C-alpha positions in Angstrom: -5.0 10.6 36.3 -7.6 10.5 33.7 -9.4 7.9 32.8 -8.5 6.0 29.0 -11.7 7.5 27.5 -11.2 10.7 28.6 -7.6 10.5 27.4 -9.2 9.3 23.8 -11.5 12.1 23.9 -9.4 14.9 24.5 -6.6 13.1 22.0 -9.3 13.5 19.6 -9.9 17.0 20.2 -5.9 17.5 19.8 -4.7 18.2 22.8 -1.3 17.7 23.2 -1.5 16.9 26.8 -3.4 14.0 26.1 -0.9 12.6 24.0 1.8 13.3 26.9 0.1 11.4 29.0 -0.8 8.4 26.9 2.4 8.5 25.9 3.9 8.5 29.4 1.9 6.0 30.2 2.0 3.3 27.5 5.3 4.3 26.0 7.3 1.7 28.1 5.0 -1.4 27.4 5.0 -0.7 23.8 9.1 -0.6 23.6 9.2 -3.6 25.8 6.6 -5.4 23.6 8.3 -4.5 20.6 11.6 -5.7 21.8 10.2 -8.9 23.4 9.3 -9.8 19.1 12.6 -8.2 17.7 15.5 -8.6 20.3 16.8 -5.2 18.7 16.6 -2.2 20.9 16.6 0.4 17.6 13.8 -1.4 15.2 12.0 -1.8 19.0 12.5 2.0 19.8 11.9 2.9 15.5 8.5 0.8 15.8 7.1 2.5 19.3 7.7 6.0 17.8 6.0 5.1 14.6 2.8 3.8 16.6 2.7 7.0 18.9 3.1 9.3 15.7 0.6 7.2 14.1 -1.8 7.9 17.0 -1.2 11.6 16.9 -1.5 11.9 13.2 -5.0 9.5 13.0 -5.8 10.9 16.4 -9.3 12.4 14.9 -10.2 9.1 13.6 -8.6 6.7 15.6 -11.0 3.7 16.8 -9.7 2.3 20.0 -12.3 -0.8 20.7 -11.5 -1.7 24.6 -8.2 -0.9 26.4 -5.6 1.3 25.2 -3.2 -1.8 26.4 -4.8 -4.2 24.2 -4.6 -1.2 20.8 -0.9 -1.2 21.3 -0.1 -4.4 21.8 -2.2 -5.0 18.6 -0.4 -2.1 16.9 3.0 -3.8 18.0 2.3 -7.0 16.4 1.1 -5.8 13.2 4.3 -3.3 12.8 6.5 -5.9 13.4 4.9 -8.1 11.0 5.1 -5.6 8.5 8.6 -5.0 9.4 9.8 -8.6 8.9 7.8 -8.6 5.9 9.6 -5.7 4.1 13.1 -7.5 5.6 12.3 -10.5 3.7 11.7 -8.7 0.6 15.0 -6.8 0.8 16.7 -9.7 1.6 15.2 -11.6 -1.6 16.0 -8.4 -3.5 19.6 -8.6 -2.4 19.8 -12.1 -3.0 18.3 -11.8 -6.7 21.2 -8.8 -7.0 24.0 -11.4 -5.8 22.7 -14.0 -8.0 22.9 -11.5 -10.8 26.2 -10.0 -10.0 27.5 -13.5 -9.3 26.8 -14.7 -13.1 28.1 -11.4 -14.3 31.3 -13.4 -15.5 29.0 -15.5 -17.7 27.7 -12.6 -19.6 27.7 -11.7 -22.9 29.9 -8.4 -23.4 26.8 -6.9 -24.7 24.9 -8.0 -21.7 28.0 -6.5 -19.6 27.5 -3.4 -21.0 23.5 -3.5 -20.6 24.4 -4.0 -16.8 26.7 -1.0 -16.7 24.4 1.1 -18.4 21.7 0.2 -16.1 23.9 1.1 -13.1 24.8 4.2 -14.5 21.2 4.8 -15.3 19.6 4.1 -11.1 23.1 6.7 -10.3 22.3 9.8 -12.8 18.6 9.5 -11.6 20.0 9.2 -7.6 21.9 12.7 -8.7 19.2 14.4 -10.3 16.7 14.6 -7.0 16.9 17.9 -5.1 19.7 17.8 -2.6 18.1 17.0 0.7 16.1 14.2 -1.0 19.5 12.5 -2.4 21.4 13.2 0.7 18.2 11.0 2.4 17.9 9.4 0.1 21.6 7.7 -0.2 21.7 7.8 3.7 18.8 5.2 3.5 19.3 2.9 0.7 23.1 3.0 0.0 24.4 3.3 3.6 21.2 1.1 4.7 20.8 3.9 8.0 17.2 3.6 9.9 15.1 6.8 9.8 15.8 7.5 13.5 19.7 7.3 12.6 18.8 9.6 9.6 16.5 12.0 11.4 19.1 12.4 14.3 22.0 12.9 11.9 20.3 15.8 9.9 18.3 17.1 12.6 15.0 16.5 10.9 11.9 15.0 11.9 10.9 11.1 11.1 8.0 12.1 9.5 10.2 14.7 7.2 12.5 11.6 6.7 9.9 9.1 5.6 8.5 12.2 3.3 11.4 12.4 1.3 12.4 8.8 1.0 8.8 8.2 -0.1 9.0 11.3 -2.4 12.9 9.8 -3.8 10.9 6.5 -4.6 8.5 7.9 -6.7 10.6 10.2 -8.5 13.0 7.6 -8.8 10.0 4.7 -10.4 8.8 7.3 -12.8 12.3 8.3 -14.1 13.3 4.6 -14.2 10.0 2.8 -15.3 11.4 1.6 -18.4 14.5 -0.2 -17.0 12.2 -3.2 -16.5 12.1 -3.9 -20.1 15.9 -3.4 -20.3 16.3 -5.6 -17.4 14.3 -8.2 -19.5 16.6 -8.0 -22.7 19.4 -8.2 -20.4 18.3 -11.5 -19.2 17.3 -12.7 -22.1 19.8 -11.8 -24.9 
């Protein structure tokens, strides 16, 4: 069995066997640590997978000071914190939308029309995405499927799914950049 130092050295040189050895040695600990913090098997698996993918992608520049076990536990900690942050942001956006939709009956005719047009603009922007990107984006945002679920269902790598979602968000943001002004108008007419 190779030492951690030797494994990291070989990993830095891009040796797949070193990555495989690291994965086999630590994946259960990483998954277990994520699960203990989240109590959700699927999300814990996604975080575990992301950590190992990130290690491979950054193999030439990764700095491990101390034991790999400590490195992985730190990675789990930060991924879990980021997960909760993004979950809280999603929930806040959903609550804001619920509040907006809940007050829709109180909207003036002009505001109601603007809200309908905003929704239509977003739908049109989604339809203008390239087919593969549109399907992935819709599965992620409208069906609320995880990256793992999408990658398995479409037989794509998790990284491809992430890249497609990121690209779709950039296109949507650029295409719909003017909408923030319309939303302000909607709220203050």
